[in-house]
C-alpha positions as CSV (number, residue, x, y, z in Angstrom):
1,M,-70.4,-20.2,-14.1
2,A,-69.0,-22.1,-17.2
3,S,-67.3,-20.1,-19.9
4,K,-69.4,-19.3,-23.0
5,V,-68.7,-20.8,-26.4
6,R,-69.8,-19.2,-29.6
7,V,-71.8,-21.6,-31.7
8,S,-73.5,-21.5,-35.1
9,E,-77.0,-23.0,-35.5
10,T,-79.7,-23.3,-38.0
11,S,-83.2,-23.0,-36.8
12,D,-86.7,-23.3,-38.2
13,G,-87.8,-19.8,-39.5
14,A,-91.2,-20.0,-37.8
15,V,-89.6,-20.8,-34.5
16,V,-87.1,-17.9,-34.9
17,S,-90.1,-15.5,-35.8
18,E,-92.0,-16.6,-32.7
19,V,-88.9,-16.1,-30.5
20,K,-88.5,-12.6,-31.9
21,A,-92.3,-11.8,-31.6
22,L,-92.2,-12.9,-28.0
23,E,-89.1,-10.8,-27.3
24,L,-87.2,-13.8,-26.1
25,S,-83.4,-14.3,-26.4
26,Q,-82.7,-17.0,-28.9
27,P,-79.4,-17.9,-27.3
28,E,-81.0,-18.2,-23.8
29,V,-83.9,-20.3,-25.2
30,S,-81.5,-22.6,-27.2
31,E,-79.2,-23.0,-24.1
32,K,-82.1,-23.9,-21.9
33,A,-83.5,-26.3,-24.4
34,I,-80.1,-28.0,-24.7
35,A,-79.6,-28.2,-21.0
36,D,-83.1,-29.6,-20.5
37,Q,-82.4,-32.2,-23.2
38,I,-79.1,-33.1,-21.5
39,R,-81.0,-33.7,-18.2
40,V,-83.6,-35.9,-19.9
41,V,-80.8,-38.1,-21.4
42,H,-79.0,-38.3,-18.0
43,M,-82.2,-39.3,-16.2
44,R,-82.9,-42.1,-18.8
45,Q,-79.4,-43.4,-18.5
46,W,-79.5,-43.3,-14.7
47,T,-82.9,-45.1,-14.7
48,E,-81.6,-47.8,-17.2
49,E,-78.4,-48.3,-15.0
50,N,-80.4,-48.6,-11.9
51,R,-83.4,-50.5,-13.3
52,A,-82.6,-53.7,-11.4
53,A,-82.3,-52.0,-8.1
54,L,-85.5,-50.1,-8.7
55,Q,-87.4,-53.2,-9.6
56,A,-85.9,-55.0,-6.6
57,S,-87.1,-52.1,-4.3
58,A,-90.5,-52.2,-5.9
59,R,-90.8,-55.9,-5.2
60,I,-89.8,-55.5,-1.5
61,I,-92.4,-52.8,-1.1
62,E,-94.9,-55.0,-2.8
63,E,-94.2,-57.9,-0.5
64,K,-93.6,-56.2,2.8
65,G,-95.2,-52.7,2.4
66,L,-93.7,-49.4,3.3
67,W,-92.0,-49.0,6.7
68,S,-94.5,-46.2,7.6
69,N,-97.6,-48.3,7.0
70,G,-99.7,-48.3,10.2
71,L,-98.2,-45.0,11.5
72,R,-101.1,-42.8,10.6
């Protein structure tokens, strides 16, 4: 597990009130939201970096079909 680092953040008051009302842990919610956003950015970057290969693969499948076609 990575070491924890103390951070200071400013949040929308309505959001903080809802977090408290739902008895959620604000640090856990914030950490998960940040981790989710990092994953989204990494997925976008990977997709962009591999766009040409993905398009080439799609073209091959379009032209020749899947290897499993006809096995059912």
